[in-house]
TORBA-6900 format. One record per atom (N, C-alpha, C, CB): residue number from 1; residue in three letters; chain; atom name; x, y, z. Coordinates in steps of 0.2 Angstrom, whole numbers, padded with zeros to 4 digits. Glycine has a CB too. Layout:
BEGIN
(NUM,"ALA","A","CA",(X,Y,Z))
...
This chain:
BEGIN
(1,"UNK","A","N",(0120,0092,-0047))
(1,"UNK","A","CA",(0118,0088,-0041))
(1,"UNK","A","C",(0125,0086,-0039))
(1,"UNK","A","CB",(0113,0082,-0042))
(2,"UNK","A","N",(0126,0085,-0032))
(2,"UNK","A","CA",(0133,0082,-0030))
(2,"UNK","A","C",(0132,0075,-0031))
(2,"UNK","A","CB",(0134,0083,-0022))
(3,"UNK","A","N",(0138,0071,-0032))
(3,"UNK","A","CA",(0138,0064,-0032))
(3,"UNK","A","C",(0135,0061,-0026))
(3,"UNK","A","CB",(0144,0061,-0033))
(4,"UNK","A","N",(0136,0063,-0020))
(4,"UNK","A","CA",(0133,0060,-0014))
(4,"UNK","A","C",(0126,0061,-0013))
(4,"UNK","A","CB",(0136,0063,-0009))
(5,"UNK","A","N",(0123,0065,-0017))
(5,"UNK","A","CA",(0116,0066,-0016))
(5,"UNK","A","C",(0112,0062,-0022))
(5,"UNK","A","CB",(0114,0073,-0017))
(6,"UNK","A","N",(0115,0059,-0026))
(6,"UNK","A","CA",(0111,0055,-0031))
(6,"UNK","A","C",(0108,0048,-0028))
(6,"UNK","A","CB",(0116,0052,-0037))
(7,"UNK","A","N",(0102,0047,-0030))
(7,"UNK","A","CA",(0099,0041,-0027))
(7,"UNK","A","C",(0103,0034,-0029))
(7,"UNK","A","CB",(0091,0040,-0031))
(8,"UNK","A","N",(0103,0030,-0025))
(8,"UNK","A","CA",(0106,0024,-0026))
(8,"UNK","A","C",(0101,0019,-0027))
(8,"UNK","A","CB",(0110,0021,-0020))
(9,"UNK","A","N",(0100,0017,-0034))
(9,"UNK","A","CA",(0095,0013,-0036))
(9,"UNK","A","C",(0097,0006,-0035))
(9,"UNK","A","CB",(0093,0014,-0043))
(10,"UNK","A","N",(0102,0004,-0032))
(10,"UNK","A","CA",(0104,-0003,-0031))
(10,"UNK","A","C",(0102,-0005,-0025))
(10,"UNK","A","CB",(0111,-0004,-0030))
(11,"UNK","A","N",(0099,-0001,-0020))
(11,"UNK","A","CA",(0096,-0004,-0014))
(11,"UNK","A","C",(0089,-0004,-0015))
(11,"UNK","A","CB",(0098,0001,-0008))
(12,"UNK","A","N",(0086,-0009,-0010))
(12,"UNK","A","CA",(0079,-0010,-0011))
(12,"UNK","A","C",(0074,-0006,-0007))
(12,"UNK","A","CB",(0077,-0017,-0009))
(13,"UNK","A","N",(0075,0000,-0008))
(13,"UNK","A","CA",(0071,0006,-0005))
(13,"UNK","A","C",(0066,0009,-0010))
(13,"UNK","A","CB",(0076,0011,-0002))
(14,"UNK","A","N",(0060,0009,-0009))
(14,"UNK","A","CA",(0056,0011,-0013))
(14,"UNK","A","C",(0057,0019,-0014))
(14,"UNK","A","CB",(0049,0009,-0011))
(15,"UNK","A","N",(0056,0023,-0020))
(15,"UNK","A","CA",(0057,0029,-0021))
(15,"UNK","A","C",(0050,0032,-0019))
(15,"UNK","A","CB",(0059,0031,-0028))
(16,"UNK","A","N",(0045,0029,-0021))
(16,"UNK","A","CA",(0038,0031,-0019))
(16,"UNK","A","C",(0034,0026,-0016))
(16,"UNK","A","CB",(0034,0033,-0025))
(17,"UNK","A","N",(0030,0029,-0010))
(17,"UNK","A","CA",(0026,0025,-0006))
(17,"UNK","A","C",(0019,0028,-0008))
(17,"UNK","A","CB",(0027,0025,0002))
(18,"UNK","A","N",(0015,0023,-0009))
(18,"UNK","A","CA",(0007,0025,-0011))
(18,"UNK","A","C",(0003,0023,-0004))
(18,"UNK","A","CB",(0003,0022,-0018))
(19,"UNK","A","N",(0000,0027,-0002))
(19,"UNK","A","CA",(-0005,0025,0004))
(19,"UNK","A","C",(-0012,0025,0002))
(19,"UNK","A","CB",(-0004,0030,0010))
(20,"UNK","A","N",(-0016,0019,0004))
(20,"UNK","A","CA",(-0022,0018,0002))
(20,"UNK","A","C",(-0026,0017,0009))
(20,"UNK","A","CB",(-0023,0012,-0003))
(21,"UNK","A","N",(-0030,0022,0011))
(21,"UNK","A","CA",(-0034,0021,0016))
(21,"UNK","A","C",(-0041,0017,0015))
(21,"UNK","A","CB",(-0036,0028,0019))
(22,"UNK","A","N",(-0041,0011,0020))
(22,"UNK","A","CA",(-0046,0006,0018))
(22,"UNK","A","C",(-0051,0006,0023))
(22,"UNK","A","CB",(-0043,0000,0017))
(23,"UNK","A","N",(-0057,0005,0022))
(23,"UNK","A","CA",(-0062,0004,0027))
(23,"UNK","A","C",(-0068,0001,0023))
(23,"UNK","A","CB",(-0065,0010,0031))
(24,"UNK","A","N",(-0069,-0006,0024))
(24,"UNK","A","CA",(-0075,-0009,0021))
(24,"UNK","A","C",(-0076,-0008,0014))
(24,"UNK","A","CB",(-0081,-0008,0024))
(25,"UNK","A","N",(-0070,-0010,0010))
(25,"UNK","A","CA",(-0070,-0008,0003))
(25,"UNK","A","C",(-0068,-0015,-0001))
(25,"UNK","A","CB",(-0065,-0003,0002))
(26,"UNK","A","N",(-0070,-0020,0002))
(26,"UNK","A","CA",(-0069,-0027,-0001))
(26,"UNK","A","C",(-0071,-0027,-0008))
(26,"UNK","A","CB",(-0072,-0032,0002))
(27,"UNK","A","N",(-0077,-0023,-0011))
(27,"UNK","A","CA",(-0079,-0024,-0018))
(27,"UNK","A","C",(-0074,-0021,-0022))
(27,"UNK","A","CB",(-0086,-0021,-0019))
(28,"UNK","A","N",(-0070,-0015,-0020))
(28,"UNK","A","CA",(-0066,-0012,-0025))
(28,"UNK","A","C",(-0059,-0012,-0023))
(28,"UNK","A","CB",(-0069,-0006,-0025))
(29,"UNK","A","N",(-0057,-0016,-0018))
(29,"UNK","A","CA",(-0050,-0015,-0017))
(29,"UNK","A","C",(-0045,-0020,-0020))
(29,"UNK","A","CB",(-0049,-0016,-0010))
(30,"UNK","A","N",(-0048,-0025,-0024))
(30,"UNK","A","CA",(-0043,-0028,-0028))
(30,"UNK","A","C",(-0042,-0025,-0035))
(30,"UNK","A","CB",(-0046,-0035,-0029))
(31,"UNK","A","N",(-0047,-0021,-0037))
(31,"UNK","A","CA",(-0045,-0017,-0043))
(31,"UNK","A","C",(-0040,-0011,-0041))
(31,"UNK","A","CB",(-0052,-0014,-0046))
(32,"UNK","A","N",(-0041,-0008,-0036))
(32,"UNK","A","CA",(-0037,-0003,-0034))
(32,"UNK","A","C",(-0030,-0005,-0034))
(32,"UNK","A","CB",(-0038,0000,-0027))
(33,"UNK","A","N",(-0029,-0010,-0029))
(33,"UNK","A","CA",(-0022,-0013,-0028))
(33,"UNK","A","C",(-0019,-0015,-0035))
(33,"UNK","A","CB",(-0022,-0020,-0024))
(34,"UNK","A","N",(-0023,-0019,-0038))
(34,"UNK","A","CA",(-0019,-0022,-0045))
(34,"UNK","A","C",(-0018,-0016,-0050))
(34,"UNK","A","CB",(-0024,-0027,-0048))
(35,"UNK","A","N",(-0022,-0011,-0050))
(35,"UNK","A","CA",(-0020,-0005,-0054))
(35,"UNK","A","C",(-0014,-0001,-0051))
(35,"UNK","A","CB",(-0027,0001,-0054))
(36,"UNK","A","N",(-0013,-0001,-0045))
(36,"UNK","A","CA",(-0007,0003,-0042))
(36,"UNK","A","C",(0000,-0002,-0044))
(36,"UNK","A","CB",(-0007,0004,-0035))
(37,"UNK","A","N",(-0001,-0008,-0043))
(37,"UNK","A","CA",(0004,-0013,-0044))
(37,"UNK","A","C",(0007,-0014,-0052))
(37,"UNK","A","CB",(0001,-0020,-0041))
(38,"UNK","A","N",(0002,-0012,-0056))
(38,"UNK","A","CA",(0002,-0012,-0063))
(38,"UNK","A","C",(0006,-0005,-0066))
(38,"UNK","A","CB",(-0006,-0014,-0066))
(39,"UNK","A","N",(0007,-0001,-0062))
(39,"UNK","A","CA",(0010,0005,-0064))
(39,"UNK","A","C",(0017,0004,-0066))
(39,"UNK","A","CB",(0010,0011,-0059))
(40,"UNK","A","N",(0021,0008,-0070))
(40,"UNK","A","CA",(0027,0007,-0073))
(40,"UNK","A","C",(0033,0009,-0068))
(40,"UNK","A","CB",(0028,0010,-0080))
(41,"UNK","A","N",(0032,0013,-0063))
(41,"UNK","A","CA",(0037,0014,-0059))
(41,"UNK","A","C",(0039,0008,-0054))
(41,"UNK","A","CB",(0034,0020,-0054))
(42,"UNK","A","N",(0045,0006,-0055))
(42,"UNK","A","CA",(0047,0000,-0052))
(42,"UNK","A","C",(0048,0001,-0045))
(42,"UNK","A","CB",(0053,-0003,-0055))
(43,"UNK","A","N",(0051,0007,-0043))
(43,"UNK","A","CA",(0054,0008,-0036))
(43,"UNK","A","C",(0048,0011,-0032))
(43,"UNK","A","CB",(0060,0012,-0036))
(44,"UNK","A","N",(0042,0007,-0031))
(44,"UNK","A","CA",(0037,0009,-0027))
(44,"UNK","A","C",(0034,0004,-0022))
(44,"UNK","A","CB",(0032,0012,-0031))
(45,"UNK","A","N",(0031,0006,-0017))
(45,"UNK","A","CA",(0028,0002,-0012))
(45,"UNK","A","C",(0020,0004,-0012))
(45,"UNK","A","CB",(0032,0001,-0005))
(46,"UNK","A","N",(0016,0000,-0010))
(46,"UNK","A","CA",(0009,0001,-0009))
(46,"UNK","A","C",(0008,-0001,-0002))
(46,"UNK","A","CB",(0004,-0002,-0014))
(47,"UNK","A","N",(0006,0004,0002))
(47,"UNK","A","CA",(0004,0003,0009))
(47,"UNK","A","C",(-0003,0004,0010))
(47,"UNK","A","CB",(0008,0008,0014))
(48,"UNK","A","N",(-0007,-0001,0011))
(48,"UNK","A","CA",(-0014,-0001,0013))
(48,"UNK","A","C",(-0015,-0001,0020))
(48,"UNK","A","CB",(-0018,-0007,0010))
(49,"UNK","A","N",(-0018,0004,0021))
(49,"UNK","A","CA",(-0020,0006,0029))
(49,"UNK","A","C",(-0027,0004,0030))
(49,"UNK","A","CB",(-0019,0014,0032))
(50,"UNK","A","N",(-0028,-0002,0033))
(50,"UNK","A","CA",(-0034,-0005,0035))
(50,"UNK","A","C",(-0037,-0003,0041))
(50,"UNK","A","CB",(-0033,-0013,0035))
(51,"UNK","A","N",(-0042,0001,0041))
(51,"UNK","A","CA",(-0045,0005,0048))
(51,"UNK","A","C",(-0050,0000,0051))
(51,"UNK","A","CB",(-0050,0012,0045))
(52,"UNK","A","N",(-0048,-0007,0052))
(52,"UNK","A","CA",(-0052,-0012,0055))
(52,"UNK","A","C",(-0059,-0013,0051))
(52,"UNK","A","CB",(-0054,-0010,0062))
(53,"UNK","A","N",(-0058,-0014,0045))
(53,"UNK","A","CA",(-0063,-0016,0041))
(53,"UNK","A","C",(-0068,-0022,0044))
(53,"UNK","A","CB",(-0061,-0018,0035))
(54,"UNK","A","N",(-0074,-0022,0044))
(54,"UNK","A","CA",(-0078,-0026,0046))
(54,"UNK","A","C",(-0081,-0032,0040))
(54,"UNK","A","CB",(-0084,-0023,0049))
(55,"UNK","A","N",(-0079,-0030,0034))
(55,"UNK","A","CA",(-0080,-0035,0029))
(55,"UNK","A","C",(-0073,-0039,0027))
(55,"UNK","A","CB",(-0082,-0031,0023))
(56,"UNK","A","N",(-0072,-0041,0021))
(56,"UNK","A","CA",(-0067,-0045,0019))
(56,"UNK","A","C",(-0061,-0042,0017))
(56,"UNK","A","CB",(-0068,-0050,0014))
(57,"UNK","A","N",(-0061,-0035,0018))
(57,"UNK","A","CA",(-0056,-0030,0015))
(57,"UNK","A","C",(-0049,-0033,0018))
(57,"UNK","A","CB",(-0057,-0023,0017))
(58,"UNK","A","N",(-0049,-0034,0024))
(58,"UNK","A","CA",(-0042,-0037,0027))
(58,"UNK","A","C",(-0039,-0043,0024))
(58,"UNK","A","CB",(-0042,-0038,0034))
(59,"UNK","A","N",(-0044,-0047,0022))
(59,"UNK","A","CA",(-0042,-0053,0019))
(59,"UNK","A","C",(-0039,-0052,0012))
(59,"UNK","A","CB",(-0047,-0057,0018))
(60,"UNK","A","N",(-0043,-0048,0008))
(60,"UNK","A","CA",(-0040,-0047,0002))
(60,"UNK","A","C",(-0033,-0044,0002))
(60,"UNK","A","CB",(-0045,-0042,-0002))
(61,"UNK","A","N",(-0032,-0039,0006))
(61,"UNK","A","CA",(-0026,-0036,0007))
(61,"UNK","A","C",(-0020,-0041,0009))
(61,"UNK","A","CB",(-0027,-0030,0012))
(62,"UNK","A","N",(-0022,-0045,0013))
(62,"UNK","A","CA",(-0017,-0050,0016))
(62,"UNK","A","C",(-0015,-0054,0010))
(62,"UNK","A","CB",(-0020,-0054,0021))
(63,"UNK","A","N",(-0019,-0056,0005))
(63,"UNK","A","CA",(-0017,-0060,-0001))
(63,"UNK","A","C",(-0012,-0056,-0005))
(63,"UNK","A","CB",(-0024,-0061,-0005))
(64,"UNK","A","N",(-0014,-0050,-0006))
(64,"UNK","A","CA",(-0009,-0045,-0010))
(64,"UNK","A","C",(-0003,-0046,-0007))
(64,"UNK","A","CB",(-0012,-0038,-0011))
(65,"UNK","A","N",(-0003,-0044,-0001))
(65,"UNK","A","CA",(0004,-0043,0003))
(65,"UNK","A","C",(0008,-0049,0002))
(65,"UNK","A","CB",(0003,-0042,0010))
(66,"UNK","A","N",(0004,-0055,0002))
(66,"UNK","A","CA",(0008,-0062,0002))
(66,"UNK","A","C",(0010,-0064,-0005))
(66,"UNK","A","CB",(0003,-0068,0005))
(67,"UNK","A","N",(0007,-0061,-0010))
(67,"UNK","A","CA",(0009,-0062,-0017))
(67,"UNK","A","C",(0014,-0057,-0020))
(67,"UNK","A","CB",(0004,-0061,-0022))
(68,"UNK","A","N",(0015,-0051,-0017))
(68,"UNK","A","CA",(0019,-0046,-0019))
(68,"UNK","A","C",(0022,-0042,-0014))
(68,"UNK","A","CB",(0015,-0041,-0023))
(69,"UNK","A","N",(0029,-0043,-0015))
(69,"UNK","A","CA",(0033,-0039,-0010))
(69,"UNK","A","C",(0032,-0032,-0009))
(69,"UNK","A","CB",(0039,-0040,-0011))
(70,"UNK","A","N",(0030,-0028,-0015))
(70,"UNK","A","CA",(0029,-0021,-0015))
(70,"UNK","A","C",(0022,-0019,-0011))
(70,"UNK","A","CB",(0029,-0019,-0023))
(71,"UNK","A","N",(0018,-0023,-0009))
(71,"UNK","A","CA",(0012,-0022,-0006))
(71,"UNK","A","C",(0012,-0024,0001))
(71,"UNK","A","CB",(0006,-0026,-0010))
(72,"UNK","A","N",(0010,-0019,0005))
(72,"UNK","A","CA",(0011,-0020,0013))
(72,"UNK","A","C",(0004,-0018,0016))
(72,"UNK","A","CB",(0017,-0015,0016))
(73,"UNK","A","N",(0002,-0021,0021))
(73,"UNK","A","CA",(-0004,-0019,0025))
(73,"UNK","A","C",(-0002,-0017,0032))
(73,"UNK","A","CB",(-0008,-0026,0025))
(74,"UNK","A","N",(-0006,-0012,0034))
(74,"UNK","A","CA",(-0004,-0009,0040))
(74,"UNK","A","C",(-0012,-0009,0043))
(74,"UNK","A","CB",(-0001,-0002,0040))
(75,"UNK","A","N",(-0013,-0014,0048))
(75,"UNK","A","CA",(-0020,-0014,0051))
(75,"UNK","A","C",(-0020,-0010,0057))
(75,"UNK","A","CB",(-0022,-0021,0053))
(76,"UNK","A","N",(-0025,-0006,0058))
(76,"UNK","A","CA",(-0026,-0001,0064))
(76,"UNK","A","C",(-0032,-0002,0067))
(76,"UNK","A","CB",(-0025,0006,0063))
(77,"UNK","A","N",(-0033,0000,0074))
(77,"UNK","A","CA",(-0040,0000,0076))
(77,"UNK","A","C",(-0044,0006,0073))
(77,"UNK","A","CB",(-0040,0001,0084))
(78,"UNK","A","N",(-0051,0004,0072))
(78,"UNK","A","CA",(-0056,0009,0069))
(78,"UNK","A","C",(-0055,0016,0072))
(78,"UNK","A","CB",(-0063,0007,0070))
(79,"UNK","A","N",(-0053,0021,0068))
(79,"UNK","A","CA",(-0053,0028,0071))
(79,"UNK","A","C",(-0056,0032,0066))
(79,"UNK","A","CB",(-0047,0030,0072))
(80,"UNK","A","N",(-0057,0030,0060))
(80,"UNK","A","CA",(-0060,0035,0055))
(80,"UNK","A","C",(-0055,0040,0052))
(80,"UNK","A","CB",(-0067,0038,0059))
(81,"UNK","A","N",(-0057,0045,0048))
(81,"UNK","A","CA",(-0053,0050,0046))
(81,"UNK","A","C",(-0052,0056,0050))
(81,"UNK","A","CB",(-0056,0052,0040))
(82,"UNK","A","N",(-0057,0056,0055))
(82,"UNK","A","CA",(-0057,0063,0058))
(82,"UNK","A","C",(-0058,0062,0066))
(82,"UNK","A","CB",(-0063,0067,0055))
(83,"UNK","A","N",(-0054,0064,0070))
(83,"UNK","A","CA",(-0055,0063,0078))
(83,"UNK","A","C",(-0055,0070,0081))
(83,"UNK","A","CB",(-0049,0058,0081))
(84,"UNK","A","N",(-0061,0072,0083))
(84,"UNK","A","CA",(-0061,0079,0087))
(84,"UNK","A","C",(-0057,0079,0093))
(84,"UNK","A","CB",(-0067,0080,0089))
């Protein structure tokens, strides 16, 4: 590997981005996010994509994002997984 191609771990850029699609998962979202944040790879981010949940999923995700800089929330209008 050439020297210029080696990753620079001194910058604050995650090596891995983990996406979590979320829709009305308030019952399980805390366990999921806690598990992912508890993994050993330090250079990672968790991006929870909230599909306009109608329960308290968004509130739970906002709390995680407020407590941990590796957790982010992307809130989108409800579209579901498939659009014909």
